[in-house]
MIGU-166458 format. One line per 2 residues: number of its first residue (from 0); their letters; for each residue x, y, z of C-alpha. Coordinates in nm, 2 decimals, padded with zeros to 4 digits. Layout:
NUM) a) X,Y,Z; ...
***
This chain:
0) me) 00.00,00.00,00.00; 00.29,00.24,00.08
2) ny) 00.43,00.20,-00.27; 00.09,00.26,-00.42
4) lr) 00.04,00.58,-00.22; 00.39,00.70,-00.30
6) kn) 00.33,00.64,-00.67; -00.01,00.79,-00.71
8) fa) -00.02,01.04,-00.42; 00.32,01.20,-00.42
10) ve) 00.23,01.57,-00.40; 00.48,01.83,-00.30
12) pk) 00.37,02.01,00.02; 00.46,02.35,-00.14
14) rp) 00.35,02.47,-00.48; 00.26,02.13,-00.62
16) se) 00.25,02.10,-01.00; -00.09,02.08,-01.18
18) ea) 00.02,01.74,-01.33; 00.07,01.59,-00.98
20) lr) -00.27,01.73,-00.86; -00.45,01.58,-01.16
22) rw) -00.27,01.25,-01.11; -00.39,01.20,-00.76
24) rs) -00.74,01.30,-00.85; -00.76,01.04,-01.13
26) av) -00.62,00.78,-00.89; -00.92,00.83,-00.66
28) al) -01.16,00.64,-00.88; -01.39,00.52,-00.60
30) vk) -01.57,00.79,-00.40; -01.90,00.81,-00.22
32) nr) -01.96,01.18,-00.29; -01.69,01.34,-00.50
34) sr) -01.82,01.70,-00.47; -01.84,01.68,-00.09
36) rf) -01.52,01.48,-00.03; -01.31,01.72,-00.24
38) rm) -01.49,02.05,-00.17; -01.20,02.17,00.05
40) va) -00.94,02.12,-00.22; -00.86,02.32,-00.54
42) dl) -01.10,02.31,-00.83; -00.84,02.28,-01.11
44) ak) -01.09,02.36,-01.39; -01.21,02.68,-01.21
46) ra) -00.86,02.78,-01.12; -00.75,02.75,-01.49
48) ea) -01.05,02.95,-01.60; -00.98,03.21,-01.33
50) dr) -00.61,03.24,-01.44; -00.72,03.28,-01.80
52) rr) -00.96,03.55,-01.72; -00.71,03.72,-01.48
54) ki) -00.45,03.74,-01.76; -00.71,03.90,-01.99
56) iq) -00.80,04.16,-01.73; -00.43,04.22,-01.64
58) ek) -00.35,04.28,-02.00; -00.63,04.54,-02.02
60) ir) -00.51,04.70,-01.70; -00.15,04.70,-01.83
62) va) -00.27,04.88,-02.14; -00.45,05.13,-01.93
64) ly) -00.15,05.18,-01.70; 00.14,05.19,-01.94
66) vq) 00.01,05.25,-02.30; -00.29,05.48,-02.22
68) ka) -00.42,05.46,-02.57; -00.57,05.78,-02.71
70) al) -00.90,05.61,-02.78; -00.94,05.51,-02.41
72) nf) -00.85,05.85,-02.29; -01.09,06.01,-02.54
74) id) -01.38,05.78,-02.43; -01.30,05.86,-02.06
76) ag) -01.29,06.24,-02.14; -01.62,06.21,-02.33
78) kq) -01.78,06.04,-02.03; -01.65,06.30,-01.79
80) ae) -01.78,06.58,-02.02; -02.12,06.42,-02.03
82) sk) -02.13,06.33,-01.66; -02.32,06.55,-01.42
84) lp) -02.27,06.58,-01.05; -02.52,06.34,-00.88
86) ed) -02.79,06.52,-00.67; -02.70,06.33,-00.35
88) vr) -02.34,06.43,-00.39; -02.43,06.80,-00.43
90) ka) -02.66,06.79,-00.13; -02.39,06.63,00.08
92) gf) -02.16,06.92,00.01; -01.91,06.74,-00.21
94) hi) -01.81,06.85,-00.56; -01.71,06.54,-00.74
96) ga) -01.89,06.20,-00.78; -01.75,05.86,-00.70
98) de) -01.75,05.73,-01.06; -01.56,06.03,-01.18
100) la) -01.30,05.99,-00.90; -01.26,05.62,-00.99
102) si) -01.22,05.70,-01.36; -00.94,05.95,-01.30
104) vr) -00.72,05.71,-01.10; -00.81,05.40,-01.30
106) sh) -00.71,05.55,-01.64; -00.42,05.75,-01.49
108) dm) -00.58,06.06,-01.65; -00.33,06.34,-01.57
110) ss) -00.53,06.60,-01.77; -00.84,06.55,-01.57
112) fe) -00.63,06.53,-01.25; -00.48,06.87,-01.32
114) eh) -00.81,07.02,-01.43; -00.95,06.93,-01.09
116) gg) -00.65,07.11,-00.93; -00.43,06.82,-00.85
118) ve) -00.43,06.65,-00.51; -00.52,06.98,-00.33
120) gl) -00.81,07.03,-00.57; -00.94,06.68,-00.52
122) ak) -00.91,06.72,-00.14; -01.12,07.04,-00.16
124) kv) -01.39,06.86,-00.37; -01.42,06.58,-00.12
126) sv) -01.41,06.83,00.17; -01.11,06.71,00.35
128) sl) -00.79,06.88,00.49; -00.46,06.73,00.37
130) tn) -00.32,06.81,00.71; -00.59,06.70,00.95
132) gv) -00.77,06.44,00.75; -01.13,06.32,00.79
134) vp) -01.35,06.43,01.08; -01.48,06.11,01.25
136) td) -01.84,06.25,01.25; -01.83,06.25,00.87
138) is) -01.74,05.88,00.83; -02.09,05.74,00.80
140) fr) -02.19,06.03,00.57; -01.90,05.95,00.34
142) qn) -01.98,05.58,00.34; -02.33,05.66,00.22
144) iy) -02.21,05.88,-00.07; -01.89,05.70,-00.18
146) gn) -01.94,05.35,-00.05; -01.77,05.12,00.20
148) nk) -01.42,04.97,00.16; -01.55,04.61,00.13
150) fd) -01.57,04.37,-00.17; -01.88,04.19,-00.27
152) ek) -01.86,03.83,-00.17; -02.05,03.52,-00.28
154) pa) -02.36,03.48,-00.07; -02.31,03.20,00.19
156) rs) -02.47,02.87,00.10; -02.78,02.79,00.31
158) fw) -02.81,02.48,00.53; -03.05,02.32,00.28
160) mf) -02.78,02.34,00.01; -02.56,02.13,00.22
162) vw) -02.85,01.88,00.28; -02.89,01.87,-00.10
164) ea) -02.52,01.81,-00.15; -02.52,01.53,00.10
166) lh) -02.81,01.36,-00.08; -02.59,01.33,-00.39
168) dl) -02.38,01.06,-00.23; -02.39,00.76,-00.46
170) tl) -02.42,00.51,-00.17; -02.71,00.70,-00.02
172) ii) -02.88,00.70,-00.36; -02.84,00.32,-00.38
174) li) -02.98,00.29,-00.03; -03.28,00.52,-00.12
176) vc) -03.35,00.28,-00.41; -03.32,-00.01,-00.18
178) av) -03.56,00.15,00.07; -03.82,00.22,-00.20
180) vs) -03.80,-00.14,-00.33; -03.80,-00.28,00.02
182) ig) -04.12,-00.08,00.11; -04.29,-00.19,-00.22
184) vg) -04.19,-00.56,-00.18; -04.27,-00.55,00.20
186) va) -04.62,-00.41,00.16; -04.69,-00.66,-00.12
188) te) -04.57,-00.96,00.09; -04.64,-00.87,00.45
190) gw) -04.91,-00.62,00.41; -04.97,-00.28,00.58
192) pg) -04.80,-00.16,00.81; -04.57,-00.46,00.88
194) gl) -04.41,-00.44,00.53; -04.30,-00.08,00.59
196) yd) -04.06,-00.14,00.88; -03.75,-00.25,00.69
198) gl) -03.78,00.02,00.44; -03.85,00.29,00.70
200) gi) -03.55,00.18,00.90; -03.33,00.24,00.59
202) vl) -03.50,00.58,00.53; -03.44,00.68,00.90
204) ci) -03.07,00.59,00.87; -03.04,00.79,00.55
206) fl) -03.21,01.09,00.71; -02.98,01.07,01.01
208) vv) -02.66,01.04,00.79; -02.77,01.33,00.57
210) fv) -02.85,01.57,00.85; -02.54,01.49,01.06
212) ta) -02.32,01.54,00.75; -02.50,01.86,00.65
214) is) -02.48,02.01,01.00; -02.11,01.93,01.02
216) dy) -02.03,02.08,00.68; -02.25,02.39,00.75
218) kq) -02.07,02.46,01.08; -01.73,02.42,00.90
220) sl) -01.83,02.66,00.63; -01.93,02.92,00.88
222) qf) -01.60,02.87,01.07; -01.39,02.91,00.75
224) kd) -01.59,03.23,00.66; -01.51,03.38,01.00
226) ld) -01.14,03.29,00.96; -01.12,03.44,00.61
228) ke) -01.28,03.76,00.73; -01.04,03.79,01.02
230) kk) -00.74,03.72,00.79; -00.83,04.00,00.55
232) ni) -00.89,04.25,00.83; -00.56,04.45,00.79
234) lv) -00.48,04.76,01.01; -00.37,05.08,00.83
236) qv) -00.23,05.40,00.96; -00.44,05.72,00.88
238) tr) -00.46,06.08,00.99; -00.80,06.17,01.12
240) eg) -00.88,06.50,01.30; -00.51,06.58,01.31
242) cr) -00.42,06.26,01.49; -00.23,05.96,01.34
244) qk) -00.40,05.64,01.43; -00.46,05.28,01.33
246) is) -00.79,05.16,01.18; -00.93,04.86,01.01
248) iy) -00.91,04.85,00.63; -01.29,04.80,00.63
250) dl) -01.33,05.14,00.80; -01.14,05.34,00.53
252) vv) -01.34,05.61,00.35; -01.29,05.85,00.06
254) gd) -01.08,06.14,00.19; -00.88,05.95,00.44
256) iv) -00.50,06.03,00.46; -00.32,05.69,00.46
258) hl) 00.05,05.65,00.56; 00.24,05.39,00.36
260) si) 00.57,05.23,00.43; 00.78,04.94,00.30
262) gd) 00.58,04.61,00.29; 00.23,04.77,00.32
264) qv) -00.05,04.69,00.09; -00.22,04.98,-00.07
266) pa) -00.57,04.96,00.09; -00.77,05.16,-00.17
268) dg) -00.72,05.36,-00.49; -00.58,05.71,-00.43
270) vl) -00.33,05.98,-00.53; 00.00,06.06,-00.37
272) is) 00.02,06.36,-00.14; 00.39,06.34,-00.05
274) gy) 00.65,06.06,-00.04; 01.01,05.97,-00.06
276) sl) 01.15,05.71,-00.30; 00.81,05.54,-00.32
278) si) 00.83,05.23,-00.53; 00.51,05.02,-00.59
280) de) 00.49,04.65,-00.70; 00.19,04.64,-00.94
282) ss) 00.24,04.28,-01.05; -00.08,04.16,-00.88
284) ls) -00.28,04.39,-01.11; -00.08,04.44,-01.43
286) ge) 00.13,04.13,-01.43; 00.44,04.34,-01.48
288) se) 00.73,04.24,-01.25; 00.91,04.58,-01.27
290) pv) 00.83,04.81,-00.97; 00.67,05.15,-01.06
292) kv) 00.80,05.48,-00.92; 00.52,05.69,-00.78
294) tq) 00.60,06.06,-00.79; 00.41,06.39,-00.82
296) er) 00.43,06.35,-01.20; 00.28,06.00,-01.17
298) pf) 00.08,06.02,-00.84; -00.17,05.73,-00.89
300) ll) -00.19,05.44,-00.65; -00.41,05.13,-00.70
302) sg) -00.56,04.90,-00.44; -00.41,04.56,-00.39
304) tk) -00.05,04.67,-00.49; 00.24,04.65,-00.25
306) vq) 00.49,04.92,-00.13; 00.83,04.78,-00.23
308) dg) 01.04,05.07,-00.12; 01.01,05.41,00.03
310) sg) 00.73,05.58,00.22; 00.45,05.83,00.15
312) km) 00.10,05.96,00.22; -00.19,05.91,-00.01
314) lv) -00.54,06.06,-00.04; -00.81,05.79,-00.07
316) tt) -01.02,05.86,-00.38; -01.20,05.52,-00.44
318) vg) -01.30,05.24,-00.21; -01.46,04.90,-00.23
320) mr) -01.60,04.76,-00.56; -01.51,05.08,-00.75
322) te) -01.14,05.02,-00.70; -00.93,04.85,-00.97
324) wg) -00.88,04.56,-00.74; -01.25,04.53,-00.67
326) rl) -01.33,04.53,-01.04; -01.07,04.25,-01.09
328) mv) -01.20,04.04,-00.80; -01.56,04.06,-00.91
330) tl) -01.48,03.90,-01.25; -01.29,03.61,-01.11
332) se) -01.42,03.29,-00.95; -01.21,03.13,-00.67
334) gg) -01.04,02.81,-00.77; -01.02,02.68,-00.42
336) vd) -00.73,02.64,-00.18; -00.45,02.39,-00.23
338) et) -00.51,02.06,-00.06; -00.28,01.97,00.23
340) pl) -00.04,01.67,00.19; -00.22,01.49,00.46
342) qv) -00.55,01.53,00.28; -00.40,01.38,-00.03
344) kl) -00.26,01.08,00.16; -00.59,01.02,00.35
346) ng) -00.79,01.03,00.04; -00.55,00.77,-00.10
348) va) -00.60,00.55,00.20; -00.98,00.60,00.18
350) tv) -00.96,00.50,-00.19; -00.76,00.18,-00.12
352) ig) -00.98,00.08,00.16; -01.29,00.16,-00.05
354) ki) -01.16,-00.07,-00.33; -01.10,-00.35,-00.09
356) gl) -01.45,-00.29,00.06; -01.61,-00.30,-00.29
358) vf) -01.44,-00.63,-00.37; -01.56,-00.79,-00.05
360) av) -01.91,-00.64,-00.10; -01.93,-00.79,-00.45
362) lt) -01.80,-01.13,-00.32; -02.05,-01.13,-00.03
364) fl) -02.34,-01.06,-00.27; -02.22,-01.33,-00.51
366) vl) -02.17,-01.58,-00.24; -02.50,-01.52,-00.07
368) ti) -02.68,-01.52,-00.41; -02.51,-01.84,-00.53
370) rf) -02.59,-02.01,-00.20; -02.95,-01.90,-00.23
372) mv) -02.97,-02.03,-00.59; -02.81,-02.36,-00.49
374) tk) -03.05,-02.41,-00.20; -03.35,-02.34,-00.44
376) ak) -03.21,-02.58,-00.69; -03.17,-02.86,-00.43
378) lg) -03.54,-02.80,-00.33; -03.64,-02.81,-00.69
380) ei) -03.78,-02.45,-00.67; -03.54,-02.30,-00.92
382) ek) -03.82,-02.21,-01.16; -04.06,-02.09,-00.89
384) wg) -04.01,-01.72,-00.80; -04.21,-01.51,-00.57
386) ms) -04.21,-01.17,-00.39; -04.04,-01.33,-00.09
388) dv) -03.75,-01.45,-00.31; -03.71,-01.09,-00.45
390) lv) -03.71,-00.96,-00.09; -03.43,-01.21,00.00
392) ll) -03.21,-01.10,-00.29; -03.28,-00.73,-00.20
394) nf) -03.16,-00.80,00.15; -02.84,-00.96,00.01
396) fa) -02.79,-00.64,-00.20; -02.85,-00.42,00.11
398) va) -02.59,-00.62,00.30; -02.34,-00.56,00.02
400) vt) -02.42,-00.19,00.01; -02.38,-00.18,00.39
402) ii) -02.03,-00.32,00.36; -01.94,-00.04,00.11
404) vv) -02.09,00.22,00.35; -01.89,00.09,00.64
406) av) -01.57,00.02,00.44; -01.52,00.35,00.25
408) pe) -01.40,00.60,00.52; -01.52,00.91,00.33
410) gl) -01.54,01.10,00.66; -01.17,01.05,00.74
412) pl) -01.04,01.33,00.52; -01.33,01.55,00.64
414) av) -01.25,01.47,01.00; -00.89,01.57,00.95
416) tl) -00.99,01.90,00.78; -01.23,01.98,01.07
418) sl) -00.96,01.91,01.32; -00.71,02.13,01.14
420) af) -00.98,02.40,01.12; -01.03,02.38,01.50
422) am) -00.65,02.40,01.53; -00.67,02.73,01.33
424) kk) -00.93,02.86,01.56; -00.72,02.77,01.86
426) lm) -00.42,02.95,01.71; -00.64,03.25,01.65
428) sd) -00.71,03.27,02.02; -00.33,03.29,02.07
430) ka) -00.32,03.59,01.83; -00.19,03.37,01.54
432) lv) -00.37,03.39,01.21; -00.31,03.08,00.99
434) rh) -00.34,03.14,00.61; -00.33,02.78,00.50
436) ls) -00.45,02.46,00.67; -00.14,02.28,00.58
438) ac) 00.06,02.50,00.83; -00.13,02.33,01.11
440) et) -00.01,01.98,01.01; 00.33,02.08,00.88
442) mg) 00.42,02.26,01.20; 00.44,01.93,01.38
444) sa) 00.69,01.80,01.12; 00.94,02.09,01.14
446) tc) 01.31,01.99,01.19; 01.47,02.33,01.17
448) ic) 01.37,02.68,01.28; 01.54,03.00,01.14
450) td) 01.43,03.28,01.36; 01.48,03.66,01.35
452) kt) 01.62,03.82,01.66; 01.46,04.16,01.71
454) gt) 01.09,04.14,01.79; 01.09,03.76,01.78
456) lt) 01.33,03.64,02.04; 01.33,03.98,02.21
458) tn) 01.04,04.19,02.33; 01.09,04.47,02.08
460) hm) 01.02,04.72,02.35; 01.34,04.92,02.30
462) vv) 01.49,05.19,02.51; 01.82,05.37,02.48
464) dk) 02.05,05.22,02.74; 02.39,05.38,02.66
466) iw) 02.53,05.65,02.44; 02.89,05.73,02.33
468) tc) 02.95,06.09,02.22; 03.24,06.34,02.25
470) gr) 03.48,06.07,02.36; 03.28,05.95,02.66
472) ti) 03.01,05.68,02.73; 02.70,05.78,02.92
474) si) 02.47,05.52,03.08; 02.10,05.61,03.07
476) ag) 01.98,05.48,03.40; 01.90,05.60,03.75
478) dn) 01.98,05.97,03.80; 02.13,05.99,03.45
480) kr) 01.78,05.95,03.32; 01.69,06.31,03.44
482) ed) 01.68,06.58,03.17; 01.91,06.82,03.35
484) vl) 02.18,06.56,03.42; 02.17,06.44,03.06
486) rs) 02.19,06.79,02.91; 02.48,06.88,03.13
488) si) 02.67,06.57,03.02; 02.66,06.67,02.66
490) ag) 02.82,06.99,02.52; 02.56,07.25,02.40
492) ev) 02.65,07.25,02.03; 02.67,06.87,02.03
494) ld) 02.33,06.85,02.20; 02.17,07.06,01.94
496) ll) 02.33,06.86,01.66; 02.23,06.54,01.83
498) lq) 01.87,06.65,01.86; 01.87,06.76,01.49
500) si) 01.99,06.42,01.39; 01.73,06.25,01.60
502) fq) 01.42,06.45,01.50; 01.51,06.53,01.13
504) nt) 01.63,06.18,01.03; 01.33,05.96,01.13
506) ga) 01.05,05.77,00.98; 00.84,05.80,01.30
508) ev) 00.62,06.08,01.42; 00.54,06.24,01.75
510) vk) 00.16,06.31,01.78; -00.06,06.44,02.06
512) gk) -00.31,06.18,02.18; -00.66,06.27,02.29
514) dg) -00.53,06.27,02.65; -00.28,06.54,02.56
516) kn) 00.02,06.31,02.60; 00.29,06.26,02.33
518) ni) 00.25,05.93,02.14; 00.52,05.80,01.90
520) lg) 00.41,05.62,01.59; 00.68,05.42,01.42
522) sp) 00.91,05.12,01.45; 01.04,05.02,01.79
524) te) 01.39,05.14,01.71; 01.27,05.48,01.59
526) ta) 01.04,05.50,01.89; 01.34,05.44,02.13
528) il) 01.55,05.71,01.97; 01.27,05.96,01.96
530) ef) 01.19,05.89,02.33; 01.56,05.96,02.40
532) gl) 01.54,06.29,02.21; 01.23,06.39,02.41
534) ll) 01.41,06.29,02.73; 01.69,06.53,02.64
536) gg) 01.43,06.81,02.63; 01.39,06.83,02.25
538) ef) 01.07,06.93,02.08; 00.98,06.73,01.76
540) kk) 00.78,07.00,01.59; 01.02,07.28,01.67
542) yr) 01.31,07.10,01.51; 01.10,07.01,01.21
544) ke) 01.00,07.37,01.16; 01.36,07.49,01.17
546) st) 01.44,07.32,00.84; 01.29,07.19,00.52
548) il) 01.33,06.83,00.41; 01.47,06.81,00.06
550) kv) 01.53,06.44,00.01; 01.48,06.12,00.21
552) ep) 01.63,05.78,00.15; 01.43,05.54,00.38
554) fn) 01.59,05.26,00.56; 01.61,04.93,00.38
556) se) 01.77,04.60,00.46; 02.04,04.62,00.19
558) kk) 02.19,04.96,00.27; 02.12,04.92,00.64
560) rm) 02.10,05.30,00.67; 01.85,05.59,00.65
562) sv) 01.96,05.93,00.52; 01.79,06.27,00.49
564) lv) 01.89,06.60,00.33; 01.75,06.92,00.49
566) sl) 01.78,07.29,00.42; 01.85,07.47,00.74
568) sn) 01.65,07.79,00.81; 01.96,07.98,00.94
570) gg) 02.15,08.09,00.63; 01.99,07.84,00.40
572) en) 02.27,07.58,00.43; 02.20,07.22,00.34
574) ra) 02.29,06.94,00.58; 02.27,06.56,00.54
576) fc) 02.20,06.33,00.83; 02.24,05.95,00.83
578) kg) 02.20,05.67,01.08; 02.21,05.30,01.06
580) as) 02.43,04.99,01.12; 02.73,05.10,01.33
582) ei) 03.01,04.95,01.12; 02.86,05.08,00.79
584) il) 02.81,05.44,00.92; 03.15,05.45,01.08
586) es) 03.31,05.35,00.75; 03.13,05.65,00.59
588) cn) 03.28,05.89,00.84; 03.62,06.08,00.81
590) kv) 03.55,06.31,01.11; 03.42,06.29,01.46
592) in) 03.29,06.53,01.72; 03.55,06.58,02.00
594) vd) 03.51,06.67,02.37; 03.50,07.04,02.28
596) gk) 03.21,06.98,02.04; 03.43,07.05,01.73
598) ae) 03.47,06.82,01.43; 03.82,06.67,01.40
600) hl) 03.98,06.42,01.16; 03.90,06.06,01.24
602) sk) 04.23,05.88,01.27; 04.28,05.50,01.25
604) eq) 04.34,05.48,01.62; 04.02,05.67,01.70
606) kk) 03.83,05.45,01.45; 03.96,05.14,01.63
608) yi) 03.87,05.28,01.97; 03.51,05.36,01.85
610) td) 03.49,05.01,01.70; 03.58,04.87,02.04
612) vi) 03.31,05.08,02.20; 03.06,04.94,01.94
614) ng) 03.17,04.59,02.02; 03.15,04.65,02.39
616) fa) 02.79,04.77,02.35; 02.71,04.47,02.14
618) ce) 02.86,04.22,02.38; 02.62,04.36,02.64
620) al) 02.34,04.26,02.41; 02.27,04.62,02.30
622) rt) 02.17,04.70,01.95; 02.40,04.97,01.82
624) lc) 02.34,05.26,01.58; 02.56,05.54,01.47
626) la) 02.44,05.90,01.40; 02.63,06.12,01.16
628) fk) 02.60,06.45,00.96; 02.76,06.63,00.67
630) dv) 02.73,06.99,00.56; 02.66,07.00,00.19
632) kd) 02.79,07.31,00.02; 02.81,07.18,-00.34
634) ts) 02.47,07.25,-00.49; 02.53,06.98,-00.75
636) dv) 02.51,06.72,-00.47; 02.17,06.86,-00.37
638) hs) 02.02,06.81,-00.72; 02.17,06.47,-00.77
640) ds) 01.96,06.15,-00.75; 02.10,06.04,-00.41
642) ip) 02.22,06.19,-00.08; 02.60,06.19,-00.03
644) qe) 02.73,05.86,00.11; 03.08,05.95,00.22
646) ny) 03.28,06.20,00.43; 03.04,06.23,00.72
648) tl) 03.11,06.35,01.08; 03.03,06.10,01.35
650) ia) 02.80,06.24,01.63; 02.72,05.95,01.85
652) vi) 02.70,05.57,01.90; 02.37,05.47,02.05
654) gi) 02.32,05.14,02.24; 01.95,05.03,02.25
656) kd) 01.84,04.77,02.50; 01.60,04.50,02.38
658) pv) 01.54,04.24,02.65; 01.48,03.87,02.56
660) rp) 01.12,03.76,02.59; 01.02,03.56,02.90
662) gv) 01.01,03.19,02.83; 01.23,03.20,02.51
664) rq) 01.51,02.99,02.67; 01.26,02.72,02.78
666) av) 01.10,02.72,02.44; 01.44,02.67,02.27
668) et) 01.53,02.39,02.51; 01.20,02.22,02.43
670) cl) 01.28,02.25,02.05; 01.63,02.11,02.10
672) sa) 01.50,01.82,02.31; 01.25,01.74,02.03
674) gi) 01.53,01.73,01.77; 01.45,02.07,01.62
676) kv) 01.76,02.29,01.54; 01.72,02.66,01.61
678) ri) 01.92,02.92,01.42; 01.93,03.30,01.46
680) vt) 01.93,03.48,01.12; 01.95,03.86,01.18
682) gd) 02.07,04.18,01.02; 02.21,04.30,01.35
684) ni) 02.57,04.32,01.48; 02.74,03.97,01.52
686) nt) 02.84,04.04,01.88; 02.48,04.14,01.97
688) ak) 02.34,03.84,01.79; 02.59,03.61,01.97
690) ai) 02.51,03.76,02.31; 02.13,03.71,02.26
692) ar) 02.20,03.36,02.12; 02.39,03.26,02.43
694) ec) 02.12,03.40,02.65; 01.85,03.20,02.47
696) gi) 02.06,02.88,02.47; 02.09,02.87,02.09
698) lt) 02.47,02.92,02.06; 02.67,02.63,02.20
700) en) 03.04,02.57,02.23; 03.06,02.38,01.90
702) gl) 02.82,02.61,01.73; 02.93,02.85,01.45
704) ai) 02.84,03.22,01.42; 02.93,03.40,01.10
706) eg) 02.83,03.72,00.91; 02.63,03.75,00.59
708) pe) 02.92,03.86,00.36; 03.13,03.55,00.46
710) fr) 02.82,03.32,00.41; 02.73,03.45,00.06
712) dm) 03.09,03.41,-00.06; 03.10,03.04,00.03
714) sp) 03.12,02.77,-00.24; 02.85,02.49,-00.24
716) rq) 03.10,02.25,-00.08; 03.18,02.50,00.20
718) me) 02.81,02.55,00.26; 02.76,02.17,00.30
720) et) 03.03,02.17,00.57; 02.93,02.50,00.74
722) ip) 02.54,02.49,00.75; 02.51,02.18,00.99
724) kl) 02.72,02.37,01.25; 02.57,02.72,01.18
726) qv) 02.38,02.86,01.47; 02.40,03.24,01.42
728) la) 02.40,03.43,01.09; 02.45,03.80,01.15
730) rs) 02.45,04.11,00.93; 02.25,03.91,00.68
732) lp) 02.07,04.04,00.37; 01.72,03.91,00.27
734) ld) 01.88,03.69,00.00; 02.12,03.54,00.26
736) kh) 01.83,03.42,00.46; 01.65,03.30,00.15
738) kl) 01.97,03.11,00.04; 02.00,02.94,00.38
740) vt) 01.64,02.83,00.38; 01.67,02.70,00.02
742) yl) 01.98,02.50,00.10; 01.82,02.35,00.42
744) rk) 01.51,02.24,00.23; 01.66,02.11,-00.10
746) ef) 02.01,01.99,00.00; 01.96,01.88,00.36
748) ke) 01.58,01.78,00.31; 01.49,01.97,00.63
750) vv) 01.13,02.08,00.70; 01.21,02.45,00.77
752) av) 01.01,02.70,00.97; 01.10,03.07,00.94
754) tg) 00.99,03.34,01.18; 01.03,03.70,01.09
756) dg) 00.88,04.05,01.14; 01.00,04.26,00.86
758) tn) 00.98,04.30,00.48; 01.34,04.17,00.47
760) da) 01.21,03.84,00.59; 00.95,03.80,00.31
762) pa) 01.16,03.60,00.06; 01.26,03.34,00.33
764) lh) 00.90,03.33,00.46; 00.78,03.25,00.11
766) ea) 01.04,02.98,00.05; 01.00,02.81,00.39
768) di) 00.77,02.51,00.46; 00.62,02.71,00.74
770) gl) 00.63,03.09,00.74; 00.55,03.26,01.07
772) am) 00.52,03.64,01.02; 00.51,03.84,01.34
774) gi) 00.27,04.13,01.31; 00.17,04.25,01.66
776) ag) 00.42,04.24,01.94; 00.73,04.22,01.72
778) ck) 00.70,04.43,01.41; 00.97,04.66,01.27
780) rk) 00.76,04.69,00.95; 00.45,04.49,00.91
782) cr) 00.50,04.21,00.67; 00.19,04.12,00.45
784) cy) 00.36,03.83,00.29; 00.24,03.54,00.51
786) hn) 00.29,03.21,00.34; 00.19,02.90,00.53
788) g) 00.16,03.06,00.87
***
């Protein structure tokens, strides 16, 4: 049986080929109710049709996005000329209709966009301030006029549809025929009502089976519907009534100001208000793999696309079914989810058992029939047939059908599906959303875990613990945490420069909450640095008003730095600030701030000393960052495509404390005792990573800790020797993590689980057997690329 299952039911757990899926479907020749037994697996015919239609629509969208044929623009312009402002829109105080807004963004009509006054003009026409956003009291009003940000879904099937589906079971149909014949023969031979009993008994059994099956399937469908709704409920950051806050994607309305950063999904159609290096992946809509730069000259953003790089703010112009994504989804039928490997194997077992049951059922019927015929022949009654003889043969047939009913375990795959669904529900109660059922079964088979450090093993509640500046190290604890003590420890000019670097070069924002207190919205690292700036007595808005931001290069996992170019108000000078990985920023510096607060040449001895300071911080399990600046006098640098990368002046080295989560060491010990290897793969400093790894019990005496550049330069043979001993991979790029996971899966045949909390983890999450994306407690940048987990 094992060879049979391997030959016919060998389906890859990840991204199986269509040929393999068709092979195992054809192998399942004996089923009691095919439509019910395989309803939780992919419908290949529907999926192929959906793909065909998707490509057609994507081609149309691609033409609209990139070619913008004159005929299409002419038609849209004609429609706009003929369109009149709807009465309900005019009465509501708005000056543009929902269909016209949708048409401008959908066709990327720059002429109409400019005719309406650009983004400022559209904001006025939808009665919203680009600074303060939507007033909460107007939300229901806007939903009535412009619609809700929800997509139309197929109506849920009623309970009676499940009853009808259960009645299509071939075995039940045979039993119904048996019941009818039994009642007819019984009444004819035994009279009324005695002849009804056998037939009614079969009918009662059928009724019981159908309703138990229908109730089970109906409850399961409701559960999956709730899970799917929860899975799609994404939180987005918006500005409403002057406050930046998080809301559900379903609560988004036309006029909302949405903040976008790397890894975010664009939640609705809209236009760009402002942004820096904003790059959008539109492959889900247009099929084009090349990212699209969104600028003031090309300000249109479409729902369902992903932010690949940069950051920005957008004005929502279209929501729900009027968006490009909504129009695409309404034309496609779902092809169903991929079946899990366990489902495939269990259906194979059910088929084998069913075939055996069928053989024994036929043999039983033949043996009983032959015995009955031989008995009649011995009694010389072979030519005499009556209703009682027909009833006996019917009973034999019922026995054979009963054997098939008992033998074919049709409910086995269903039972497993239900148990996995309940496992999903249980994980949801632990704040874990599972995208695919297969994750619930594959998690138990994991042999290796590649985990990120920050926000996964650590709490991600970061605070500045130490700072090195002007040649001295200051510990931020006890009395040193007081503003007056800290300010007196840092020279006045250096303090001002430090605060400029903190408040100008940040992707986070300090906002006033409804309680009047300062709230910081941003990644945990940014939050920790801004909290430190506020602790020093700095004011976020004051420093922002003192200068104008000219360019921003947001942090990404390849450069491992964030840079900003500002124009200072005093004298109109330009100054560049950068911060990021300590070793990288230090290499970009040729000067350093001294004890007197003056910039001096950075000698090799000083650079070695600062490197020792960085390593000392890292050995104390502190995450280290360097802050630096450069005065830009050459105007050609200002107008170039990028911010200067070299010849900076080092201001400070900051050590951020990120304590290990409670229970991590015990969890690691449990994994090791179960034979599961745990590896840390992080972009952080190697000394910090090793300190955390030792604290968690991951790094052992015989274990190996290396950095990404060394790993990626290894030959395949070196990797085969290194990977089994590898326990810490520091300063890694996204492709390093992806490469490690690929090697573990394909060369070492490991079942790999990957945990991550940032967009840099997305390639590895996608490649892994189980991808666990952290999105609440540990999130540097929310990652929307969940794979199996």
